[in-house]
C-alpha positions in Angstrom: 120.6 -51.3 138.6 116.9 -51.0 139.4 115.5 -47.5 139.2 118.4 -46.2 137.1 117.4 -45.0 133.7 118.9 -46.9 130.8 121.6 -44.9 129.0 123.2 -45.4 125.6 126.9 -46.2 125.4 128.8 -44.2 122.8 132.3 -45.5 122.1 134.6 -43.4 119.9 137.8 -44.6 118.4 139.5 -41.2 117.9 141.7 -40.3 115.1 143.4 -37.1 114.0 141.1 -36.6 111.0 138.3 -39.2 111.3 136.9 -41.2 114.2 134.8 -44.3 114.4 131.6 -44.2 116.5 129.7 -47.2 117.9 126.5 -46.6 119.8 124.9 -49.4 121.9 121.7 -49.6 123.9 121.9 -50.4 127.6 121.2 -54.1 126.8 124.2 -54.3 124.5 122.5 -54.1 121.1 124.3 -52.1 118.5 122.1 -49.2 117.5 124.3 -47.1 115.3 127.8 -47.1 113.7 129.4 -44.6 111.5 132.7 -42.8 110.6 132.8 -39.1 110.8 135.3 -36.2 110.8 136.8 -35.7 114.3 136.2 -32.0 114.2 132.4 -32.6 113.9 132.2 -34.8 117.1 131.2 -31.9 119.3 128.2 -31.2 117.1 127.3 -34.9 117.0 127.5 -35.3 120.8 125.4 -32.3 121.4 122.6 -33.8 119.4 122.5 -37.1 121.4 120.5 -37.8 124.5 122.4 -38.1 127.8 124.7 -41.1 127.3 128.0 -42.6 128.5 130.8 -41.6 126.2 133.9 -43.8 126.1 137.2 -42.8 124.5 140.8 -44.1 124.8 143.5 -41.8 126.0 145.2 -40.0 123.1 146.0 -36.5 121.9 142.4 -35.6 121.1 140.8 -37.4 124.1 140.6 -34.6 126.6 139.2 -32.1 124.2 136.5 -34.4 123.1 135.8 -35.4 126.7 135.3 -31.7 127.6 132.9 -31.3 124.7 131.0 -34.4 125.8 130.7 -33.2 129.4 129.5 -29.9 128.2 126.7 -31.6 126.4 125.7 -33.4 129.6 127.2 -36.8 129.0 129.0 -39.1 131.4 132.6 -39.5 130.2 135.1 -42.4 130.6 138.6 -41.7 129.3 140.1 -45.2 129.4 143.8 -45.5 129.9 145.7 -46.8 126.9 147.4 -49.4 129.1 144.0 -50.9 130.0 142.4 -51.3 126.6 144.5 -54.3 125.5 143.2 -56.2 128.5 139.7 -55.4 127.3 140.3 -57.1 124.0 141.5 -54.3 121.8 144.0 -55.7 119.3 143.4 -59.3 120.4 144.7 -62.0 118.1 146.5 -59.5 116.0 143.3 -57.9 114.7 142.9 -54.2 115.2 140.6 -51.9 113.2 138.8 -48.7 114.2 135.4 -50.3 113.9 136.4 -53.3 116.0 138.0 -51.1 118.7 134.9 -48.9 119.0 132.7 -52.0 119.2 134.8 -53.6 122.0 134.8 -50.4 124.1 131.1 -50.0 123.8 130.4 -53.7 124.5 132.6 -53.7 127.7 131.0 -50.4 128.9 127.6 -52.1 128.8 128.9 -54.8 131.2 131.0 -52.8 133.6 131.7 -49.3 134.7 135.0 -48.7 133.0 137.7 -46.8 135.0 138.6 -43.3 133.8 141.6 -41.2 134.1 141.1 -37.7 135.4 140.0 -35.2 132.7 142.0 -32.0 133.3 140.3 -28.7 132.9 141.0 -26.3 130.0 143.2 -24.1 132.2 145.3 -27.0 133.2 145.8 -28.2 129.7 146.7 -24.7 128.6 149.4 -24.4 131.2 150.8 -27.8 130.4 151.0 -26.7 126.7 152.8 -23.5 127.8 155.4 -25.5 129.7 155.7 -28.1 126.9 156.4 -25.5 124.3 159.1 -23.9 126.4 160.7 -27.3 126.9 160.7 -28.0 123.2 162.5 -24.7 122.5 165.1 -25.6 125.2 165.6 -29.1 123.7 166.1 -27.6 120.2 168.7 -25.1 121.5 170.5 -27.8 123.4 170.7 -30.0 120.3 172.1 -27.2 118.2 174.7 -26.2 120.7 175.8 -29.8 121.2 176.2 -30.1 117.4 178.4 -27.0 117.3 180.4 -28.2 120.3 181.1 -31.4 118.4 182.3 -29.5 115.4 184.6 -27.4 117.6 186.2 -30.5 119.1 186.7 -31.9 115.7 188.6 -28.7 114.8 190.7 -28.9 117.9 188.9 -26.1 119.8 187.4 -26.0 123.2 185.1 -23.3 124.5 185.7 -21.6 127.8 182.9 -22.0 130.3 179.9 -19.6 130.2 176.2 -19.4 130.0 174.2 -20.4 127.0 173.3 -16.7 126.4 177.0 -16.0 125.6 177.4 -19.2 123.5 177.7 -17.5 120.1 180.0 -14.8 121.4 182.4 -17.4 122.9 182.3 -19.4 119.6 183.4 -16.3 117.7 186.1 -15.6 120.2 187.5 -19.1 119.8 187.2 -19.3 116.0 188.3 -16.4 113.9 186.5 -17.4 110.7 183.3 -19.2 111.4 182.0 -21.2 108.4 178.6 -20.2 107.0 177.0 -23.5 107.9 178.0 -23.0 111.6 177.0 -19.3 111.5 173.5 -20.3 110.5 173.2 -22.5 113.5 174.5 -19.8 115.8 171.9 -17.4 114.5 169.2 -19.9 115.2 170.5 -20.4 118.7 170.4 -16.7 119.4 166.8 -16.5 118.1 165.9 -19.5 120.3 167.4 -17.8 123.3 165.2 -14.7 122.7 162.1 -16.9 122.4 163.0 -19.0 125.5 163.4 -15.8 127.5 160.0 -14.6 126.4 158.5 -18.0 127.2 160.0 -18.0 130.7 158.7 -14.5 131.3 155.3 -15.6 130.3 155.4 -18.6 132.7 156.6 -16.3 135.5 153.8 -13.8 134.9 151.3 -16.7 134.8 152.6 -18.0 138.2 152.7 -14.7 139.9 149.1 -14.0 138.9 147.9 -17.2 140.6 147.5 -17.1 144.4 148.2 -20.8 144.8 151.4 -20.6 142.8 152.6 -17.6 144.8 152.2 -19.6 148.0 154.0 -22.6 146.5 156.9 -20.4 145.5 157.6 -19.7 149.2 159.1 -23.2 149.4 162.9 -23.3 149.0 164.0 -24.1 145.5 160.5 -23.7 144.0 160.1 -21.1 141.3 157.5 -20.2 138.8 158.3 -23.1 136.5 157.9 -25.7 139.3 154.9 -24.1 140.8 153.0 -23.8 137.6 153.8 -27.4 136.5 152.7 -28.7 139.9 149.3 -26.9 139.8 148.7 -28.0 136.2 149.6 -31.6 136.8 147.4 -32.0 139.9 144.6 -29.8 138.5 142.2 -30.4 141.4 143.8 -30.8 144.9 140.6 -32.5 146.2 141.4 -35.6 144.1 144.1 -36.6 146.6 143.5 -37.5 150.2 147.1 -37.2 151.4 150.6 -36.3 150.5 151.7 -39.9 149.9 149.0 -40.2 147.2 150.5 -37.1 145.4 154.0 -38.5 145.7 152.9 -41.8 144.3 151.0 -40.1 141.5 154.2 -38.3 140.5 156.2 -41.5 140.5 158.5 -40.4 143.4 157.9 -43.4 145.7 159.8 -46.7 145.6 158.3 -49.6 143.7 158.2 -53.3 144.7 158.8 -56.5 142.8 157.9 -59.3 145.3 156.6 -62.8 144.8 155.9 -65.6 147.3 158.7 -65.3 149.9 160.8 -63.0 147.9 160.6 -59.4 148.9 162.3 -56.8 146.8 162.1 -53.0 146.7 163.0 -51.2 143.5 163.8 -47.7 142.5 161.1 -45.0 142.2 158.2 -46.0 140.0 158.5 -43.0 137.6 154.8 -42.9 137.1 153.1 -39.6 136.2 154.7 -36.6 134.5 158.4 -37.0 133.7 158.8 -33.3 133.2 157.3 -32.4 136.6 159.4 -35.1 138.3 162.6 -33.8 136.7 161.6 -30.2 137.7 161.1 -31.3 141.4 164.5 -32.9 141.5 166.0 -29.7 140.1 164.1 -27.7 142.7 165.7 -30.0 145.4 169.2 -29.2 144.1 168.4 -25.5 143.9 167.1 -25.6 147.5 170.3 -27.3 148.6 172.4 -24.6 147.0 170.5 -21.6 148.0 169.0 -22.4 151.4 171.7 -24.4 153.2 170.6 -23.6 156.7 167.0 -24.6 156.1 165.8 -27.6 158.2 165.0 -29.4 154.9 168.6 -29.3 154.0 169.7 -30.7 157.4 167.2 -33.5 156.8 168.5 -34.3 153.3 172.1 -34.3 154.6 171.2 -37.0 157.1 169.7 -39.1 154.4 172.8 -38.6 152.3 175.0 -40.0 155.1 173.0 -43.2 155.0 172.0 -43.6 151.4 174.2 -41.3 149.2 173.6 -38.0 147.5 171.4 -39.3 144.6 168.9 -41.0 146.9 168.9 -37.9 149.2 168.0 -35.6 146.3 165.2 -37.9 145.2 164.0 -38.1 148.8 164.1 -34.3 149.1 162.1 -34.0 145.8 159.5 -36.3 147.3 159.3 -34.3 150.5 158.9 -31.1 148.4 156.0 -32.6 146.6 154.3 -33.4 149.9 154.9 -29.9 151.2 153.5 -28.3 148.1 150.4 -30.5 148.4 149.9 -29.5 152.0 150.4 -25.8 151.3 147.9 -25.9 148.4 145.4 -28.0 150.5 145.6 -25.8 153.5 145.8 -22.4 151.8 149.1 -21.8 153.6 152.7 -20.8 153.0 156.1 -22.3 153.9 157.5 -21.9 157.3 160.9 -23.5 157.9 160.3 -24.6 161.5 156.6 -24.4 161.9 155.6 -26.2 158.8 152.7 -24.8 156.8 151.3 -21.7 158.5 147.7 -20.9 157.4 147.3 -17.6 155.6 144.2 -16.0 154.2 143.6 -16.1 150.5 145.0 -13.1 148.7 
């Protein structure tokens, strides 16, 4: 474009230990290629003039993108689903050097699309939620293993919470083998750590004014509010509730061609963890706030489409309400909608 200063294009094929760099001039000529330790990329980027930095989505991408933006560079974090159409891995040939060359060459020709680069606070909160989820999955796997052992021995546990799992096992089996006892001790330790993680999430949510407003919605607790804020990061990115619902994969898909029109189930795009949490919030709202207008609406949907569809529809509506409350600086009002409140 005339009048626009020429910039270099720095494509980086990121790796856990080492990364491949390819630098091209604005006219497409390769100026520099090298392989370097990934941990030194921040220092390297700070030494370069203002350029366009291109990376593919991966575990290291957002951290490197933040370092690049901090050094004044334009950043494009290209979705992994797109890079194949750009030629990465074409004809069965894929190397780090080739991938970096292709990304830099395409960047010289077009302005590559970029996913949103979440802020450091958003990434920290996602990590907090992810660590808590990994602890819960580990506990569930261990408890299911012991349940299988009990069934093999002809025992069946009485119902109860996971916090009383070890106690109920000892009540059912008089002499617990050592290999089972070890697992029970791990389950008890995980329960303590999960409680600490959930308290940490609750404290984080209560300290955030946006999360506190979101938690006025039926069924929405600290876990849902914090995940929602972390996933959207910047509310200004979305120009309406439907955009948020589509971003979270809660809208129906479509598979149509020519005269054939076919609607499918929800697209399941975006964060599976947040989508699952919103569905759980919908169930919680239905159990705890039965007289709320939202529940009357969901019951009408259930009459027409069944309970499962009604819960997905309620989860989608909750996502739209949470978006409106965040956008407007408001809180939930059952019959009046979002009532504007001053920031606390």
